VOBA-567852 format. One record per residue: y, x, z of N, C-alpha, C in turn; residue number from 0. Coordinates in Angstrom, 2 decimals. Atoms other than C-alpha are relative to their C-alpha. Layout:
+---------+---------+---------+---------+---------+---------+---------+---------+---------+-----+
|     n_y |     n_x |     n_z |    ca_y |    ca_x |    ca_z |     c_y |     c_x |     c_z |  nr |
+---------+---------+---------+---------+---------+---------+---------+---------+---------+-----+
|       Y |       X |       Z |       Y |       X |       Z |       Y |       X |       Z | NUM |
...
+---------+---------+---------+---------+---------+---------+---------+---------+---------+-----+
END
This chain:
+---------+---------+---------+---------+---------+---------+---------+---------+---------+-----+
|     n_y |     n_x |     n_z |    ca_y |    ca_x |    ca_z |     c_y |     c_x |     c_z |  nr |
+---------+---------+---------+---------+---------+---------+---------+---------+---------+-----+
|   -1.12 |   -0.73 |   -0.59 |   37.77 |   14.35 |  -14.85 |    1.33 |   -0.49 |   -0.53 |   0 |
|   -1.25 |    0.51 |    0.56 |   40.39 |   12.92 |  -17.18 |    0.47 |   -1.23 |    0.76 |   1 |
|   -0.36 |    1.18 |   -0.78 |   40.28 |    9.69 |  -15.17 |    0.67 |    0.40 |    1.29 |   2 |
|   -0.60 |   -0.49 |   -1.23 |   41.10 |   11.67 |  -12.01 |    1.44 |    0.45 |   -0.23 |   3 |
|   -1.36 |   -0.44 |    0.34 |   44.12 |   13.25 |  -13.69 |    0.89 |   -1.20 |   -0.28 |   4 |
|   -0.76 |    1.21 |    0.30 |   45.22 |    9.84 |  -14.94 |    0.41 |   -0.71 |    1.28 |   5 |
|   -0.31 |    0.68 |   -1.27 |   45.01 |    8.32 |  -11.44 |    1.03 |    0.79 |    0.80 |   6 |
|   -0.99 |   -0.83 |   -0.69 |   46.93 |   11.25 |   -9.99 |    1.38 |   -0.21 |   -0.61 |   7 |
|   -1.27 |    0.23 |    0.69 |   49.63 |   10.76 |  -12.60 |    0.57 |   -1.37 |    0.33 |   8 |
|   -0.44 |    1.35 |   -0.33 |   49.79 |    7.01 |  -11.93 |    0.51 |   -0.06 |    1.44 |   9 |
|   -0.41 |    0.00 |   -1.40 |   49.96 |    7.56 |   -8.16 |    1.34 |    0.72 |    0.20 |  10 |
|   -1.26 |   -0.73 |   -0.10 |   52.73 |   10.14 |   -8.54 |    1.17 |   -0.82 |   -0.56 |  11 |
|   -1.06 |    0.82 |    0.62 |   54.71 |    7.85 |  -10.84 |    0.33 |   -1.20 |    0.89 |  12 |
|   -0.24 |    1.12 |   -0.92 |   54.26 |    4.89 |   -8.48 |    0.81 |    0.45 |    1.22 |  13 |
|   -0.70 |   -0.52 |   -1.17 |   55.41 |    7.00 |   -5.53 |    1.48 |    0.26 |   -0.32 |  14 |
|   -1.37 |   -0.30 |    0.41 |   58.51 |    8.16 |   -7.41 |    0.81 |   -1.29 |   -0.21 |  15 |
|   -0.71 |    1.25 |    0.27 |   59.45 |    4.66 |   -8.61 |    0.22 |   -0.82 |    1.28 |  16 |
|   -0.15 |    0.72 |   -1.27 |   58.82 |    3.10 |   -5.19 |    1.13 |    0.59 |    0.83 |  17 |
|   -1.08 |   -0.65 |   -0.74 |   61.14 |    5.66 |   -3.60 |    1.36 |   -0.42 |   -0.54 |  18 |
|   -1.27 |    0.40 |    0.63 |   63.90 |    4.82 |   -6.08 |    0.32 |   -1.46 |    0.31 |  19 |
|   -0.22 |    1.43 |   -0.25 |   63.47 |    1.06 |   -5.65 |    0.40 |   -0.24 |    1.45 |  20 |
|   -0.30 |    0.23 |   -1.42 |   63.46 |    1.21 |   -1.84 |    1.38 |    0.54 |    0.35 |  21 |
|   -1.29 |   -0.60 |   -0.33 |   66.47 |    3.53 |   -1.67 |    1.18 |   -0.66 |   -0.70 |  22 |
|   -1.15 |    0.41 |    0.79 |   68.65 |    2.16 |   -4.44 |    0.14 |   -1.50 |   -0.23 |  23 |
|   -0.08 |    1.39 |    0.44 |   67.77 |   -1.44 |   -5.17 |   -0.15 |   -1.04 |    1.11 |  24 |
|    0.17 |    0.96 |   -1.08 |   66.87 |   -3.07 |   -1.86 |    1.24 |   -0.01 |    0.87 |  25 |
|   -1.23 |    0.14 |   -0.78 |   69.90 |   -4.39 |    0.01 |   -0.25 |   -0.55 |    1.40 |  26 |
|    0.37 |    0.53 |   -1.31 |   68.04 |   -5.51 |    3.15 |    0.54 |    0.93 |    1.10 |  27 |
|   -0.53 |   -0.85 |   -1.08 |   69.87 |   -4.25 |    6.29 |   -1.09 |    0.61 |    0.87 |  28 |
|    1.11 |   -0.57 |   -0.77 |   66.49 |   -3.65 |    7.94 |   -0.47 |    1.32 |   -0.58 |  29 |
|    0.44 |   -1.22 |    0.68 |   65.95 |   -0.85 |    5.43 |    1.12 |    1.04 |   -0.07 |  30 |
|   -1.13 |   -0.92 |    0.04 |   69.19 |    1.00 |    6.24 |   -0.33 |    1.36 |    0.59 |  31 |
|    0.42 |   -1.28 |   -0.56 |   67.34 |    3.77 |    8.09 |   -0.69 |    0.85 |   -1.07 |  32 |
|    0.66 |   -0.88 |    0.96 |   65.64 |    6.72 |    6.42 |   -1.46 |   -0.41 |   -0.15 |  33 |
|    1.36 |    0.43 |    0.33 |   62.48 |    5.45 |    4.73 |   -0.51 |    0.93 |   -1.11 |  34 |
|    0.56 |   -0.94 |    0.97 |   60.25 |    7.92 |    2.87 |   -1.39 |   -0.47 |   -0.43 |  35 |
|    1.33 |    0.28 |    0.54 |   57.31 |    7.14 |    0.59 |   -0.72 |    1.33 |   -0.04 |  36 |
|    0.69 |   -1.28 |   -0.08 |   54.85 |    9.90 |    1.45 |   -1.22 |    0.08 |   -0.91 |  37 |
|    1.20 |   -0.02 |    0.82 |   51.85 |    8.86 |   -0.62 |   -0.24 |   -1.38 |   -0.59 |  38 |
|    0.44 |    1.25 |    0.62 |   50.56 |    6.19 |   -2.99 |   -1.43 |    0.21 |   -0.49 |  39 |
|    1.40 |   -0.07 |    0.41 |   46.83 |    5.57 |   -3.48 |   -0.36 |   -1.31 |   -0.70 |  40 |
|    0.33 |    1.18 |    0.79 |   45.82 |    3.17 |   -6.23 |   -1.50 |   -0.05 |   -0.24 |  41 |
|    1.41 |    0.16 |    0.34 |   42.35 |    1.75 |   -6.75 |   -0.18 |    0.23 |   -1.50 |  42 |
|    0.26 |   -0.31 |    1.41 |   40.69 |    2.60 |  -10.07 |    0.29 |   -1.17 |   -0.93 |  43 |
|   -0.27 |    1.16 |    0.84 |   41.09 |   -0.97 |  -11.32 |    1.46 |   -0.43 |    0.03 |  44 |
|   -1.44 |    0.25 |   -0.11 |   44.84 |   -0.90 |  -10.50 |    0.33 |   -1.35 |    0.64 |  45 |
|   -0.25 |    1.28 |   -0.66 |   44.54 |   -4.03 |   -8.36 |    0.75 |    0.18 |    1.32 |  46 |
|   -0.59 |   -0.22 |   -1.32 |   45.73 |   -2.50 |   -5.08 |    0.56 |    1.41 |    0.10 |  47 |
|   -0.60 |   -1.30 |   -0.24 |   48.05 |    0.32 |   -4.10 |    0.38 |    0.08 |    1.47 |  48 |
|   -0.39 |   -0.25 |   -1.39 |   48.25 |    1.63 |   -0.54 |    1.19 |    0.95 |   -0.04 |  49 |
|   -1.23 |   -0.77 |   -0.01 |   51.79 |    2.88 |   -0.01 |    0.24 |    0.48 |    1.42 |  50 |
|   -0.20 |   -0.57 |   -1.32 |   52.20 |    5.25 |    2.93 |    1.49 |    0.28 |    0.19 |  51 |
|   -1.44 |   -0.05 |   -0.27 |   55.66 |    5.01 |    4.47 |    0.25 |    0.72 |    1.32 |  52 |
|   -0.44 |   -0.67 |   -1.22 |   57.32 |    7.30 |    7.00 |    1.41 |   -0.51 |    0.31 |  53 |
|   -1.28 |    0.57 |   -0.41 |   60.23 |    5.85 |    8.99 |    0.59 |    0.86 |    1.10 |  54 |
|   -0.69 |   -0.75 |   -1.03 |   62.78 |    7.82 |   10.98 |    0.52 |   -0.98 |    1.04 |  55 |
|   -0.45 |    0.89 |   -1.06 |   63.26 |    6.06 |   14.31 |   -1.14 |   -0.39 |    0.91 |  56 |
|    0.99 |    0.42 |   -0.98 |   61.45 |    4.37 |   17.15 |   -0.88 |   -1.11 |   -0.55 |  57 |
|    0.96 |    1.00 |    0.46 |   58.70 |    1.77 |   16.98 |    0.67 |   -1.33 |   -0.35 |  58 |
|   -0.74 |    1.23 |    0.33 |   61.19 |   -1.14 |   17.00 |    0.60 |    0.10 |   -1.40 |  59 |
|   -0.61 |   -0.23 |    1.31 |   63.00 |    0.33 |   14.01 |   -1.09 |   -0.02 |   -1.09 |  60 |
|    1.11 |   -0.04 |    0.95 |   59.65 |    0.95 |   12.27 |   -0.48 |   -1.41 |   -0.34 |  61 |
|    0.47 |    1.37 |    0.26 |   58.58 |   -2.68 |   12.70 |    1.03 |   -0.78 |   -0.82 |  62 |
|   -1.04 |    0.66 |    0.81 |   61.94 |   -3.88 |   11.29 |   -0.10 |    0.43 |   -1.46 |  63 |
|    0.11 |   -0.51 |    1.37 |   61.50 |   -1.65 |    8.24 |   -1.20 |   -0.63 |   -0.70 |  64 |
|    1.19 |    0.57 |    0.62 |   57.98 |   -2.95 |    7.62 |    0.17 |   -1.50 |   -0.26 |  65 |
|   -0.31 |    1.41 |    0.27 |   59.20 |   -6.56 |    7.96 |    0.84 |   -0.12 |   -1.26 |  66 |
|   -0.84 |    0.00 |    1.21 |   61.86 |   -5.80 |    5.34 |   -0.79 |    0.31 |   -1.25 |  67 |
|    0.82 |   -0.34 |    1.16 |   59.34 |   -4.19 |    3.02 |   -0.93 |   -1.15 |   -0.38 |  68 |
|    0.89 |    1.13 |    0.29 |   56.94 |   -7.12 |    3.35 |    0.76 |   -1.15 |   -0.63 |  69 |
|   -0.76 |    1.11 |    0.58 |   59.68 |   -9.63 |    2.59 |    0.47 |    0.34 |   -1.43 |  70 |
|   -0.43 |   -0.41 |    1.34 |   60.73 |   -7.60 |   -0.49 |   -1.16 |    0.38 |   -0.90 |  71 |
|    1.18 |   -0.45 |    0.74 |   57.18 |   -6.99 |   -1.69 |   -0.05 |   -0.56 |   -1.42 |  72 |
|    0.01 |    0.60 |    1.33 |   57.42 |   -9.42 |   -4.62 |    1.04 |    0.61 |   -0.92 |  73 |
|   -1.07 |   -0.63 |    0.77 |   60.73 |   -7.95 |   -5.77 |   -0.39 |    1.41 |   -0.41 |  74 |
|    0.39 |   -1.38 |    0.28 |   59.40 |   -4.40 |   -5.52 |   -1.06 |    0.03 |   -1.10 |  75 |
|    1.07 |    0.04 |    0.99 |   56.30 |   -5.30 |   -7.52 |    0.55 |   -0.39 |   -1.38 |  76 |
|   -0.62 |    0.41 |    1.26 |   58.41 |   -7.02 |  -10.19 |    0.77 |    1.17 |   -0.63 |  77 |
|   -0.74 |   -1.15 |    0.51 |   60.63 |   -3.93 |  -10.49 |   -0.96 |    1.07 |   -0.54 |  78 |
|    1.01 |   -0.95 |    0.50 |   57.54 |   -1.72 |  -10.84 |   -0.54 |   -0.43 |   -1.35 |  79 |
|    0.53 |    0.52 |    1.27 |   56.22 |   -3.96 |  -13.60 |    0.98 |    0.26 |   -1.14 |  80 |
|   -1.00 |   -0.22 |    1.04 |   59.50 |   -3.54 |  -15.50 |    0.14 |    1.48 |   -0.37 |  81 |
|   -0.24 |   -1.42 |    0.28 |   59.70 |    0.24 |  -15.15 |   -1.25 |    0.76 |   -0.42 |  82 |
|    1.23 |   -0.70 |    0.35 |   56.04 |    1.28 |  -15.44 |   -0.75 |   -0.75 |   -1.09 |  83 |
|    0.75 |    0.60 |    1.10 |   53.91 |    0.67 |  -18.50 |   -1.48 |   -0.03 |    0.38 |  84 |
|    1.38 |    0.15 |   -0.43 |   50.70 |   -0.45 |  -16.79 |   -0.52 |   -1.37 |   -0.40 |  85 |
|    0.60 |    1.29 |    0.34 |   48.31 |   -3.19 |  -17.81 |    0.10 |   -0.95 |    1.18 |  86 |
|   -0.11 |    0.79 |   -1.23 |   48.21 |   -4.44 |  -14.21 |    0.96 |    0.70 |    0.95 |  87 |
|   -0.83 |   -0.55 |   -1.06 |   50.87 |   -3.96 |  -11.57 |   -0.72 |   -0.26 |    1.31 |  88 |
|    0.83 |    0.19 |   -1.19 |   48.99 |   -3.37 |   -8.34 |    0.71 |   -0.74 |    1.12 |  89 |
|   -0.52 |    0.61 |   -1.23 |   49.42 |   -5.40 |   -5.19 |    0.29 |    1.13 |    0.97 |  90 |
|   -0.42 |   -1.08 |   -0.87 |   51.23 |   -3.29 |   -2.61 |   -0.38 |   -0.28 |    1.44 |  91 |
|    0.28 |    0.05 |   -1.44 |   50.03 |   -2.62 |    0.93 |    0.75 |    1.15 |    0.64 |  92 |
|   -0.79 |   -1.03 |   -0.66 |   52.50 |   -0.76 |    3.11 |   -0.68 |    0.42 |    1.29 |  93 |
|    0.70 |   -0.57 |   -1.14 |   50.94 |    1.54 |    5.71 |    0.89 |    1.07 |    0.62 |  94 |
|   -0.82 |   -1.00 |   -0.69 |   52.75 |    3.58 |    8.35 |   -0.69 |    1.36 |   -0.04 |  95 |
|    0.51 |   -1.37 |    0.04 |   52.30 |    7.33 |    7.87 |    0.63 |    0.74 |    1.18 |  96 |
|   -0.52 |   -0.66 |   -1.20 |   52.65 |    9.05 |   11.23 |   -0.23 |    1.51 |   -0.02 |  97 |
|    0.26 |   -1.43 |    0.08 |   51.86 |   12.56 |    9.99 |    1.24 |    0.82 |    0.35 |  98 |
|   -1.22 |   -0.72 |   -0.36 |   55.51 |   13.64 |   10.34 |    0.22 |   -0.03 |    1.51 |  99 |
|   -0.13 |    0.11 |   -1.46 |   55.60 |   12.35 |   13.94 |   -0.97 |    0.95 |    0.69 | 100 |
|    1.00 |   -0.90 |   -0.59 |   52.39 |   14.22 |   14.75 |    0.39 |    1.46 |   -0.19 | 101 |
|   -0.43 |   -1.38 |    0.27 |   53.73 |   17.39 |   13.13 |    1.14 |    0.42 |    0.92 | 102 |
|   -1.11 |   -0.32 |   -0.91 |   56.95 |   17.24 |   15.16 |   -0.49 |    0.15 |    1.43 | 103 |
|    0.55 |   -0.09 |   -1.35 |   54.95 |   16.65 |   18.35 |   -0.74 |    1.33 |    0.20 | 104 |
|    0.72 |   -1.27 |   -0.07 |   52.70 |   19.64 |   17.63 |    0.98 |    1.16 |    0.06 | 105 |
|   -1.01 |   -1.07 |    0.00 |   55.74 |   21.80 |   16.88 |    0.69 |    0.11 |    1.36 | 106 |
|   -0.65 |   -0.04 |   -1.31 |   57.38 |   20.81 |   20.18 |   -0.95 |    0.58 |    1.05 | 107 |
|    0.99 |   -0.56 |   -0.93 |   54.15 |   21.65 |   22.07 |   -0.08 |    1.52 |   -0.18 | 108 |
|    0.05 |   -1.44 |    0.27 |   53.99 |   25.08 |   20.38 |    1.25 |    0.68 |    0.53 | 109 |
|   -1.24 |   -0.57 |   -0.51 |   57.64 |   25.72 |   21.19 |    0.01 |    0.08 |    1.51 | 110 |
|    0.08 |    0.02 |   -1.46 |   57.04 |   24.75 |   24.82 |   -0.93 |    1.11 |    0.49 | 111 |
|    0.93 |   -1.08 |   -0.37 |   54.05 |   27.14 |   25.03 |    0.66 |    1.36 |   -0.18 | 112 |
|   -0.67 |   -1.28 |    0.25 |   56.11 |   29.96 |   23.51 |    1.09 |    0.28 |    1.04 | 113 |
|   -1.04 |   -0.17 |   -1.02 |   58.95 |   29.37 |   26.01 |   -0.63 |    0.39 |    1.34 | 114 |
|    0.65 |   -0.27 |   -1.28 |   56.53 |   29.47 |   28.95 |   -0.81 |    1.29 |    0.00 | 115 |
|    0.83 |   -1.21 |    0.07 |   54.66 |   32.57 |   27.72 |    0.79 |    1.25 |    0.32 | 116 |
+---------+---------+---------+---------+---------+---------+---------+---------+---------+-----+
END
């Protein structure tokens, strides 16, 4: 169980640091929109971290943001290595998190049903 708590702590710390790096340190104009790190899942061996990203905007804007993140992947990983005290800095995989989009769509459907009732 202690290992589970440790991984949760590492994932939370990675998520927090990734948010700071993306917001404050990346100067790529493709990342000028609102980008939110919603979750970080690291493998037990710390070799890979799936970073779930939510982007405010349409699909074109989303693809631009992911291109910017992929091009800055080495820089982001280097910054993580400097700020976090981990034996291995995991390789980052950016994944689109559409849970906010789905939630907004469900809310609009509920609102529409309530208006028609």
